[in-house]
Steps between C-alpha positions, in 0.01 A plus 500: 500500500261218402572296190283579197251225413438455125130528416318348202140517380282189483341463157180363654410739782726788385633550856864585569660236723854402601668305221561194722124456564423454129549224243712606200417384151781568252538512122857413405688679220433189287123546551438213745254573781557332837456546872804641677499375859835659593450833324838472328420399141579752232215643299185703542315430823138539605366442850189340649393461865492162673120518465284295265258792445785727385622237258149449359459877459839533325414218259145621433612857429793369290737709713777237477473488121517880481801513733698271270347592166434134418224250588566297816515121436243285682774297669632815674148588617459142630837519677401832663172344612687206656739742671206693646326185624819387672533818708279656764644846440832675548 
């Protein structure tokens, strides 16, 4: 029997993809928002594809802000942009 692969939805393109192919942004119980590279931090997570267009769409539509219920700081958006520029995809 094949192992079940956890699926998550990208906030930009709204497509379900395997969890490992997405970048996780997390809001900690203290309210801090950060990028979770390992997927192990505690808190509420939201996922975005390794695609600059998906990130731009998620920011423009304020999907990340809605997912966490708080505005996303500019430094997190800048860090996500740098992460996207540093990768060619999954």
